[in-house]
C-alpha positions in Angstrom: -5.9 -46.8 -34.6 -5.6 -43.1 -35.2 -2.2 -41.6 -35.8 -1.1 -38.9 -33.3 1.0 -35.9 -34.3 2.9 -33.9 -31.7 2.3 -30.2 -32.3 4.3 -27.5 -30.3 2.5 -24.2 -29.9 5.1 -21.5 -29.5 5.1 -17.7 -29.5 6.0 -14.5 -27.8 4.0 -13.5 -24.6 0.7 -11.9 -25.2 0.1 -13.1 -28.8 -3.0 -15.1 -27.9 -1.2 -18.4 -28.0 -3.3 -19.9 -25.2 -6.5 -18.7 -26.9 -5.4 -20.6 -30.0 -4.7 -23.6 -27.8 -8.2 -23.4 -26.4 -9.7 -23.2 -29.9 -7.7 -26.2 -31.1 -8.3 -28.4 -28.1 -11.5 -27.2 -26.5 -9.7 -27.1 -23.1 -10.3 -24.2 -20.9 -6.8 -23.0 -20.0 -6.2 -19.7 -18.3 -6.4 -16.8 -20.8 -5.5 -13.3 -19.9 -4.7 -10.1 -21.7 -1.3 -9.7 -20.1 2.0 -11.7 -20.5 3.3 -14.4 -18.2 0.2 -16.5 -17.6 1.4 -19.8 -19.1 4.5 -20.8 -17.1 4.6 -24.5 -17.8 3.7 -26.9 -20.6 0.0 -27.7 -21.1 -1.2 -30.4 -23.4 -4.5 -31.2 -25.1 -5.7 -33.2 -28.1 -7.3 -32.0 -31.3 -9.0 -34.1 -34.0 -7.6 -33.3 -37.4 -9.3 -36.0 -39.4 -10.9 -39.4 -38.9 -7.5 -41.0 -39.0 -5.3 -38.4 -37.4 -5.4 -36.5 -34.2 -2.9 -34.0 -32.7 -1.4 -33.7 -29.3 -1.0 -30.0 -28.8 1.6 -28.7 -26.3 1.2 -25.1 -25.3 4.6 -23.9 -24.3 5.3 -20.8 -22.2 5.7 -17.5 -24.0 9.2 -16.6 -25.0 10.8 -13.9 -27.1 13.7 -16.0 -28.3 15.5 -19.3 -27.8 18.3 -17.5 -25.8 16.8 -18.5 -22.5 17.1 -16.0 -19.6 14.4 -17.3 -17.3 12.9 -20.6 -16.1 9.9 -20.4 -18.3 12.0 -19.8 -21.4 14.2 -22.7 -20.4 11.1 -25.0 -20.7 10.7 -24.0 -24.3 14.3 -24.6 -25.2 14.4 -27.9 -23.4 11.3 -29.1 -25.3 12.7 -28.2 -28.7 16.2 -29.6 -28.0 15.0 -32.9 -26.5 16.5 -35.7 -28.6 13.8 -38.2 -27.6 11.7 -38.8 -30.7 8.6 -39.2 -28.7 9.0 -35.8 -27.0 10.2 -33.7 -29.9 7.5 -32.1 -32.0 6.5 -33.2 -35.5 5.5 -29.6 -36.4 5.8 -26.3 -34.6 3.1 -23.7 -34.9 4.4 -20.2 -34.2 1.7 -17.8 -33.1 2.3 -14.2 -34.0 0.4 -11.0 -33.4 -0.4 -9.2 -36.7 0.6 -5.8 -35.1 3.9 -7.1 -33.8 5.2 -9.2 -36.7 8.7 -7.8 -36.6 9.4 -8.9 -33.1 7.5 -12.2 -33.4 9.4 -13.2 -36.5 12.7 -13.3 -34.6 11.6 -16.4 -32.8 10.2 -17.8 -36.0 13.6 -17.5 -37.8 15.3 -19.3 -34.9 12.9 -22.2 -34.9 13.3 -22.5 -38.7 16.9 -23.5 -38.0 15.9 -26.7 -36.0 14.9 -29.0 -38.9 11.3 -28.9 -37.7 8.4 -28.1 -40.0 7.1 -24.7 -39.0 3.7 -23.0 -39.6 3.2 -19.3 -39.0 -0.2 -18.5 -37.5 -0.8 -14.8 -37.6 -3.4 -14.1 -34.9 -5.8 -11.1 -34.4 -6.3 -10.9 -38.1 -9.8 -9.4 -37.4 -8.0 -6.2 -36.3 -6.2 -5.7 -39.6 -8.7 -3.4 -41.3 -9.2 -1.3 -38.1 -5.5 -0.9 -37.7 -4.9 -0.1 -41.4 -2.8 -3.2 -42.0 -2.4 -5.0 -45.3 -0.4 -8.2 -45.8 0.8 -10.0 -48.9 0.3 -13.5 -47.6 1.6 -15.4 -50.7 4.8 -13.3 -50.9 5.3 -13.7 -47.1 5.0 -17.5 -47.4 7.6 -17.4 -50.2 10.0 -15.2 -48.3 9.7 -17.2 -45.0 9.7 -20.5 -46.8 6.6 -21.8 -44.9 2.8 -21.7 -44.9 0.9 -18.9 -43.2 -2.6 -19.0 -41.5 -4.5 -15.8 -40.8 -6.5 -16.5 -37.7 -8.5 -14.8 -35.0 -8.5 -16.9 -31.8 -11.1 -14.5 -30.2 -13.6 -15.1 -33.0 -12.5 -18.6 -33.9 -11.9 -17.7 -37.6 -9.1 -19.4 -39.6 -8.8 -22.3 -37.1 -10.0 -24.9 -39.7 -7.3 -23.6 -42.1 -4.7 -24.0 -39.4 -5.8 -27.6 -38.8 -5.5 -28.3 -42.5 -1.9 -26.9 -42.6 -1.0 -29.1 -39.6 -2.4 -32.1 -41.4 -0.1 -31.3 -44.4 3.0 -30.7 -42.3 5.1 -33.2 -44.2 4.9 -30.9 -47.3 6.4 -28.0 -45.4 10.0 -27.1 -46.3 12.5 -27.2 -43.4 15.1 -24.9 -44.9 16.3 -22.1 -42.6 15.7 -18.5 -43.8 18.9 -17.1 -42.2 22.4 -18.6 -42.6 23.6 -18.7 -39.0 27.2 -19.5 -40.1 27.5 -15.8 -41.2 27.9 -14.9 -37.6 31.3 -16.7 -37.5 31.9 -19.0 -40.5 35.1 -20.5 -39.1 33.4 -21.3 -35.7 30.3 -22.9 -37.2 32.5 -25.0 -39.6 34.3 -26.4 -36.6 31.0 -27.0 -34.8 29.8 -29.1 -37.7 33.0 -31.1 -37.7 32.7 -31.7 -33.9 29.1 -32.9 -34.2 28.8 -34.6 -37.7 25.2 -35.3 -38.7 23.8 -33.1 -35.9 21.8 -29.9 -36.4 24.4 -27.1 -36.0 21.9 -24.6 -34.5 20.8 -27.1 -31.9 24.4 -27.6 -30.9 24.9 -23.8 -30.8 21.9 -23.4 -28.5 23.2 -26.1 -26.2 26.5 -24.4 -25.9 25.1 -20.9 -25.3 22.6 -21.9 -22.6 23.8 -21.3 -19.0 21.4 -23.7 -17.3 21.2 -27.5 -16.8 18.8 -29.5 -18.8 16.7 -32.3 -17.4 18.4 -34.7 -19.8 22.2 -34.2 -19.2 23.0 -35.8 -22.5 21.7 -32.8 -24.5 24.4 -30.6 -23.1 27.7 -31.3 -24.9 29.7 -28.5 -23.3 32.0 -30.9 -21.3 33.0 -32.7 -24.5 33.8 -29.5 -26.5 37.1 -28.8 -28.1 38.9 -25.9 -26.5 38.6 -23.9 -29.8 34.8 -24.2 -29.5 34.5 -23.0 -26.0 33.6 -19.3 -25.5 33.5 -17.1 -22.5 30.3 -15.2 -21.6 31.4 -12.0 -23.3 32.2 -13.7 -26.5 29.0 -15.7 -26.5 27.1 -12.4 -25.9 28.8 -10.8 -28.8 28.0 -13.7 -31.2 24.3 -13.6 -30.0 24.2 -9.9 -30.8 25.6 -10.5 -34.3 22.9 -13.3 -34.7 20.2 -10.8 -33.7 21.4 -8.2 -36.2 21.5 -10.9 -38.9 18.0 -12.0 -38.3 16.5 -8.5 -38.1 18.1 -7.6 -41.3 16.2 -10.4 -42.9 13.0 -9.6 -41.1 13.1 -5.9 -42.0 13.7 -6.8 -45.7 10.9 -9.3 -45.7 8.3 -7.0 -44.0 9.2 -4.1 -46.2 8.0 -6.1 -49.2 5.0 -7.8 -47.6 3.6 -5.7 -44.8 2.0 -2.3 -44.9 0.3 -0.2 -42.1 -1.5 3.1 -42.3 -0.3 4.8 -39.1 -3.1 7.3 -39.1 -5.7 4.5 -39.4 -4.1 2.7 -36.4 -4.7 5.7 -34.0 -7.6 5.2 -31.7 -8.6 5.9 -28.1 -5.8 3.8 -26.7 -3.3 6.6 -26.3 -5.8 8.9 -24.6 -7.0 6.2 -22.3 -3.4 5.3 -21.4 -2.7 8.9 -20.5 -5.3 8.6 -17.8 -5.0 4.9 -16.7 -1.2 5.0 -16.4 -1.0 8.5 -14.9 1.4 8.7 -12.0 -1.4 9.9 -9.7 -4.8 9.2 -11.4 -3.7 5.7 -12.3 -3.4 4.7 -8.7 -6.6 6.5 -7.7 -8.6 4.8 -10.5 -7.2 1.4 -9.6 -8.1 1.9 -6.0 -11.7 3.0 -6.9 -12.1 0.0 -9.3 -11.0 -2.5 -6.6 -13.3 -0.7 -4.1 -16.2 -1.2 -6.5 -15.3 -4.8 -7.0 -15.4 -5.6 -3.2 -18.6 -3.7 -2.7 -20.3 -5.6 -5.6 -19.1 -8.9 -4.1 -21.0 -8.2 -1.0 -24.1 -6.6 -2.6 -24.8 -8.9 -5.5 -24.0 -12.2 -3.9 -26.2 -11.9 -0.9 -29.3 -13.3 -2.5 -27.8 -16.5 -4.0 -25.9 -17.0 -0.7 -29.1 -16.9 1.3 -30.7 -19.4 -1.1 -27.7 -21.8 -0.8 -27.7 -21.3 3.0 -31.3 -22.3 3.5 -31.0 -25.2 0.9 -28.2 -26.9 2.9 -30.0 -26.4 6.2 -33.1 -27.9 4.8 -31.2 -30.7 3.2 -29.5 -31.6 6.5 -32.8 -31.6 8.3 -34.5 -33.7 5.6 -31.8 -36.3 5.9 -32.1 -36.3 9.7 -35.9 -36.7 9.6 -36.1 -39.2 6.7 -33.3 -41.7 7.1 -33.3 -44.1 10.0 -31.4 -43.2 13.2 -27.8 -44.4 13.1 -24.2 -43.5 12.5 -24.6 -43.2 8.7 -27.5 -40.7 9.1 -25.5 -38.7 11.6 -22.4 -38.7 9.3 -24.4 -37.4 6.4 -26.5 -34.8 8.2 -24.0 -33.6 10.8 -20.7 -34.2 9.0 -20.8 -34.2 5.2 -23.7 -31.8 4.4 -22.6 -29.1 6.9 -18.9 -29.4 5.9 -19.6 -29.1 2.1 -22.3 -26.5 2.7 -19.8 -24.3 4.6 -17.8 -24.0 1.3 -20.6 -24.1 -1.3 -22.2 -21.1 0.3 -19.3 -18.9 -0.8 -19.5 -19.9 -4.5 -21.4 -16.7 -5.5 -18.8 -14.4 -3.9 -15.9 -16.4 -5.4 -17.5 -16.4 -8.8 -18.0 -12.6 -8.7 -14.4 -12.1 -7.7 -13.1 -14.1 -10.7 -15.7 -12.4 -12.9 -14.2 -9.0 -12.2 -10.6 -10.2 -12.4 -11.4 -11.8 -15.8 -12.9 -8.6 -17.1 -9.8 -6.6 -16.0 -7.5 -9.2 -17.7 -9.5 -9.5 -20.9 -10.0 -5.8 -21.4 -6.2 -5.1 -21.3 -6.5 -3.0 -18.1 -4.4 -5.5 -16.1 -1.3 -4.7 -18.1 -1.7 -1.1 -17.2 -2.0 -2.1 -13.6 1.3 -4.0 -13.9 2.9 -1.0 -15.5 1.9 1.6 -12.9 2.6 -0.8 -10.0 6.1 -1.4 -11.4 7.0 2.1 -10.3 6.0 1.2 -6.7 7.5 -2.2 -6.7 11.0 -1.0 -7.5 11.1 1.0 -4.3 10.7 -2.2 -2.3 13.4 -4.2 -4.2 11.0 -6.2 -6.3 11.4 -6.9 -10.0 8.8 -5.3 -12.2 7.8 -8.8 -13.3 7.0 -9.6 -9.7 3.7 -7.7 -10.1 2.2 -10.5 -12.2 2.7 -13.2 -9.6 1.5 -10.8 -6.8 -1.7 -10.1 -8.8 -2.1 -13.7 -9.7 -1.9 -14.5 -6.0 -5.4 -13.0 -5.5 -6.7 -16.2 -7.1 -4.2 -18.8 -5.7 -0.7 -18.7 -4.4 0.3 -21.9 -6.2 0.1 -20.7 -9.8 1.4 -17.3 -8.6 4.6 -18.9 -7.2 5.0 -20.8 -10.5 4.5 -17.5 -12.4 7.8 -16.2 -10.9 9.6 -18.3 -13.6 9.4 -15.2 -15.8 11.8 -13.4 -13.5 15.4 -13.7 -14.7 17.3 -12.8 -11.6 17.3 -15.7 -9.1 17.4 -13.6 -5.9 14.6 -11.3 -7.1 12.6 -14.4 -8.1 13.2 -15.9 -4.6 12.0 -12.8 -2.8 8.8 -12.8 -4.9 8.2 -16.5 -4.1 8.7 -15.9 -0.4 6.3 -12.9 -0.2 3.6 -14.0 -2.6 1.7 -16.1 0.0 0.9 -12.8 1.9 -1.4 -11.8 -0.9 -5.0 -12.6 -0.1 -6.0 -15.7 -2.2 -9.4 -17.0 -2.9 -9.0 -19.7 -0.2 -8.9 -17.0 2.5 -12.1 -15.5 1.1 -14.5 -17.9 2.9 -12.7 -17.3 6.2 -12.8 -13.6 5.8 -16.4 -13.5 4.7 -17.8 -15.6 7.6 -15.8 -13.8 10.3 -16.6 -10.3 8.8 -20.3 -11.2 8.8 -20.0 -12.2 12.5 -18.1 -9.3 13.9 -18.5 -6.3 11.5 -21.9 -4.6 11.4 -23.8 -4.6 8.1 -23.9 -0.8 8.0 -22.8 1.9 5.6 -20.1 4.5 6.1 -20.3 7.5 3.6 -22.3 5.2 1.3 -19.9 2.3 1.5 -20.7 -1.0 3.2 -18.5 -1.5 6.3 -18.1 -5.2 5.6 -16.9 -4.5 2.0 -14.5 -1.9 3.3 -13.1 -4.4 5.8 -12.6 -7.0 3.1 -10.8 -4.5 0.9 -8.7 -3.5 3.9 -7.6 -7.2 4.4 -6.5 -7.4 0.7 -4.5 -4.1 1.1 -3.0 -5.4 4.3 -1.8 -8.6 2.6 -0.3 -6.5 -0.2 1.4 -4.2 2.3 2.8 -7.2 4.2 4.2 -8.6 0.9 6.0 -5.4 -0.2 7.4 -4.6 3.3 8.7 -8.2 3.6 10.2 -7.9 0.2 12.0 -4.6 1.3 13.4 -6.4 4.3 14.5 -9.4 2.3 16.1 -7.2 -0.3 18.2 -5.5 2.4 19.2 -8.9 3.9 20.0 -10.5 0.6 21.6 -7.2 -0.7 20.2 -7.4 -4.2 21.3 -4.8 -6.7 18.4 -4.1 -9.0 20.0 -4.2 -12.4 17.2 -5.9 -14.3 14.5 -4.1 -16.3 10.8 -4.7 -16.5 9.6 -5.1 -20.1 6.0 -5.7 -20.8 3.7 -5.1 -23.7 0.7 -2.8 -23.6 -2.0 -4.7 -25.5 -4.9 -3.0 -27.2 -8.0 -2.4 -25.2 -10.6 -5.1 -26.0 -14.2 -5.7 -25.3 -14.0 -8.8 -23.1 -15.6 -11.9 -24.7 -18.4 -13.4 -22.7 -17.2 -16.9 -23.6 -13.7 -16.3 -22.2 -15.1 -14.6 -19.0 -17.6 -17.4 -18.6 -14.9 -20.1 -19.0 -12.6 -18.4 -16.6 -15.3 -18.0 -13.9 -16.5 -21.6 -14.4 -13.0 -23.1 -14.3 -11.7 -21.1 -11.3 -14.9 -21.7 -9.3 -15.0 -25.4 -10.2 -11.3 -25.8 -9.3 -12.0 -24.1 -6.0 -15.0 -26.3 -5.2 -13.6 -29.6 -6.5 -10.1 -29.0 -5.2 -11.3 -27.8 -1.8 -14.2 -30.2 -1.7 -12.1 -33.3 -1.8 -10.1 -32.1 1.2 -13.2 -30.8 3.0 -15.1 -34.1 2.5 -12.3 -36.2 3.9 -11.6 -33.8 6.8 -15.4 -33.5 7.5 -15.7 -37.3 7.9 -12.6 -37.5 10.1 -13.8 -34.5 12.2 -17.3 -36.1 12.5 -15.8 -39.3 13.7 -13.5 -37.6 16.2 -16.3 -35.4 17.5 -18.8 -38.3 17.7 -16.5 -40.8 19.5 -14.5 -40.8 22.7 -12.9 -43.2 25.2 -13.6 -41.5 28.6 -16.4 -42.1 31.0 -17.4 -38.5 30.7 -18.1 -39.0 27.0 -20.0 -42.2 27.3 -22.0 -41.0 30.3 -22.6 -37.5 29.2 -26.3 -37.6 29.5 -26.3 -38.9 33.1 -23.6 -36.4 34.2 -25.5 -33.4 32.7 -28.8 -34.6 34.2 -27.1 -34.9 37.6 -26.1 -31.3 37.6 -28.5 -29.0 39.8 -29.1 -26.5 36.9 -30.3 -29.2 34.5 -33.8 -29.2 36.0 -34.3 -25.6 34.9 -33.5 -26.3 31.3 -36.2 -27.0 28.6 -35.9 -30.0 26.4 -34.0 -28.2 23.6 -31.5 -26.5 25.9 -30.9 -29.8 27.7 -30.1 -31.6 24.5 -27.7 -28.8 23.6 -26.0 -29.0 27.0 -25.6 -32.8 26.6 -24.2 -32.5 23.1 -21.8 -29.7 24.2 -20.6 -31.8 27.2 -20.1 -34.9 25.0 -18.2 -32.8 22.4 -15.8 -31.5 25.0 -14.8 -35.0 26.0 -14.7 -36.5 22.5 -11.4 -37.2 20.7 -11.6 -33.8 19.0 -12.3 -32.1 22.3 -9.2 -33.6 23.8 -7.1 -32.5 20.9 -8.6 -29.0 21.1 -8.1 -28.7 24.8 -4.5 -29.8 24.4 -3.6 -26.8 22.3 -6.0 -24.4 23.9 -3.4 -22.9 26.4 -1.3 -21.8 23.4 -4.2 -20.1 21.6 -6.3 -18.8 24.5 -4.2 -15.5 24.6 -5.4 -14.9 21.0 -9.0 -15.2 22.1 -9.6 -18.6 20.6 -11.3 -21.6 22.3 -10.5 -25.2 21.7 -13.1 -25.5 18.8 -11.4 -22.7 16.9 -8.0 -24.4 17.6 -9.2 -27.6 16.0 -10.3 -25.6 12.9 -6.9 -23.9 12.8 -5.1 -27.3 12.7 -7.4 -28.8 10.0 -7.2 -25.6 7.9 -3.5 -26.2 7.4 -4.5 -28.6 4.7 -6.3 -25.7 3.0 -7.4 -22.4 4.5 -11.0 -22.7 3.3 -11.4 -25.9 5.4 -11.6 -23.6 8.5 -15.2 -22.8 7.8 -16.2 -26.4 6.9 -14.5 -27.6 10.1 -16.4 -25.2 12.3 -19.6 -26.2 10.5 -18.9 -29.8 11.2 -17.9 -29.3 14.8 -20.9 -27.1 15.7 -23.4 -29.4 14.0 -22.6 -32.5 16.0 -25.4 -33.7 18.3 -28.1 -31.2 17.5 -31.2 -31.0 15.3 -31.1 -27.2 15.1 -31.8 -25.8 11.6 -29.8 -22.6 12.2 -27.3 -21.9 9.5 -23.6 -21.9 10.2 -23.4 -18.1 10.5 -26.3 -17.9 13.0 -24.8 -20.9 14.9 -21.4 -19.3 15.2 -23.0 -16.0 16.2 -24.8 -17.6 19.0 -21.9 -19.6 20.3 -20.7 -18.7 23.8 -17.4 -19.4 25.5 -18.0 -21.8 28.5 -15.2 -20.2 30.5 -16.2 -16.6 30.2 -19.9 -16.9 29.2 -19.3 -14.3 26.5 -19.8 -14.7 22.8 -17.0 -16.7 21.2 -17.0 -14.7 18.0 -16.8 -11.1 19.3 -15.0 -8.2 17.8 -11.5 -8.8 19.5 -11.6 -12.5 18.6 -12.9 -11.8 15.1 -10.2 -9.2 14.3 -7.5 -11.5 15.8 -8.7 -14.4 13.5 -8.8 -12.1 10.5 -5.2 -11.0 11.1 -4.0 -14.5 11.8 -5.3 -15.7 8.4 -4.0 -12.6 6.7 -0.5 -13.4 7.7 -0.2 -17.2 8.5 1.1 -19.8 6.1 -2.0 -22.0 6.4 -1.5 -24.0 3.1 0.6 -27.1 2.8 0.1 -27.2 -1.0 1.8 -23.8 -1.3 4.8 -25.0 0.8 5.1 -28.0 -1.5 5.2 -25.7 -4.6 7.7 -23.4 -3.0 9.9 -26.4 -2.2 9.7 -27.5 -5.9 10.4 -24.0 -7.3 13.4 -23.4 -4.9 14.6 -27.0 -5.0 15.1 -26.9 -1.2 13.1 -27.3 2.0 15.1 -24.5 3.6 13.0 -21.7 2.1 9.6 -23.1 2.7 10.6 -23.9 6.3 11.7 -20.2 6.8 8.5 -19.1 5.1 6.3 -21.3 7.4 8.0 -20.3 10.7 8.3 -16.6 9.9 4.7 -16.1 8.6 3.1 -18.3 11.3 5.2 -16.6 14.1 4.4 -13.1 12.7 0.7 -14.0 12.5 0.6 -15.2 16.1 2.3 -12.1 17.4 0.0 -9.7 15.5 -3.1 -11.6 16.5 -2.0 -11.7 20.1 -1.4 -7.9 20.2 -4.7 -7.2 18.4 -6.8 -9.3 20.8 -5.1 -8.1 24.0 -5.5 -4.5 22.8 -9.1 -4.7 21.7 -10.5 -6.8 24.6 
């Protein structure tokens, strides 16, 4: 049986740590060219030899072991865990060749923990271009470790890193800085209080102001009075520790590291002057986003049409080929339309992630974070709130988790509460189908109206988030004393491999994650729509034929009338009619009401639910869009999906909390049901009022 090593991958944010993880494990984790993406531990396996494999743990980025936020806490807890099965056999510190001075601070801390340490210097392929020279042998001697020069982007040096991991037992564990020089008398008492224990681990446990998962690792309650320090004294000692470490780092780099400053100059500074300009920066960002949404509509139309016709043909083929019965109806009228209602949006979702990936990989996203920080401060948000808000365009769940990088709890709470306003990819199918139904496919000054509407909904979500944050800031009375610190990485040509992996992963996660829910709900909806208990349901054909107008209907119209009457008196019809009085002022009928209820499981289920409901009892080959466009309200005789109803629906989904998974994550991150309950009732209530006003005004 192969032996398994536990390897911890540690480093500052934005050093390419997750890219190294992907190279080692082959897993396709989220990789972006801005800090704060990895906010929890991720694990994967790596084969080192025929007899040995490694379990690689990718820890969140951290600048030091003096934890100030939830993501840094994860790193410290992992390193201080006394469980032998959880503690790493070897730590690989990933450093950026251009930021060695800052990166080595964390390295010197981890060298104190009696854990073998390897220094992996990433982005080595930039050394020549940046005028950097490095004496690796001397650096290894000074740092008392082994160094691997790697390029995670190009995959070079990874085999050398694996070899060093294999030989981890030969690595010296001696620290490079004598921590006792901070306060010799204090650390001597600390060793006496915990004989046989690593003194730096005990020091870290004492200085952390958070609770660990394992209460046994925090010895503060057993400390002698002489070892207890107040916050001011602890801060002073940590500052002396930082000075001590940087003295060592400066001396080491002076002997081993050289950089020709003139050679390092490139287009970056000139580009930054434009892209981060206080006026042009916002204008360029607006134009880029506008181009993205225009492209989503223009480029995706052809594959969408192909998928649309494919699923319509597939449903008809099943109907005509398989024998009549409940199973055939389930497949052709329930499963295929339900799944097809989501698969049709794959091209647009893929294009969205394609553009987001390019912005992240190129380094432009960090500039967006920088310029948006100026705006965010005015609304009481922390500068680091920008990363979760931008991440929210993909999914609110990882975006809420990304708030762990925010040190101040109240600022983090506000960001968690407002992030679901940001338009996520799950809303995209709803927006796309409704926009296609109620907004004409025309141009305005060269811009597609549908694309402008989609962009407007994204801006509306962002506006709702920042205004809500401003109100919450006033209610919670937060004083913004924190500072936003983020690196500006070099501009890079996006790698096709990384973009492809990101698009594939995110699209797959969307389809698989939503598909499971949609499949289950489609089956339930089909059953509820195909069965009923009343006489009206069972005798639908006879009742419709007995109506005077039925004689004037052709065969197809008659079948549609019977199916519609049966649907109204099915289980799902009864449910829809029960809630219809509450949603009728918004312009919705009972069928839309059913879709609203089911979409609470996941917003994107709305489209699949409508596809399933409207497919029941008919052989029509019309696609979902054409079917919804032709749907009429029985009460008014007008089109169900007209402009007032469409705008009302768009606004409802822009503001409502239609995602139980997000509520569960908010509960986990806040450790209370109070905040997700407030979030649910406020967002849903606000969505109802806005949709009501919009419909009543437009009708």
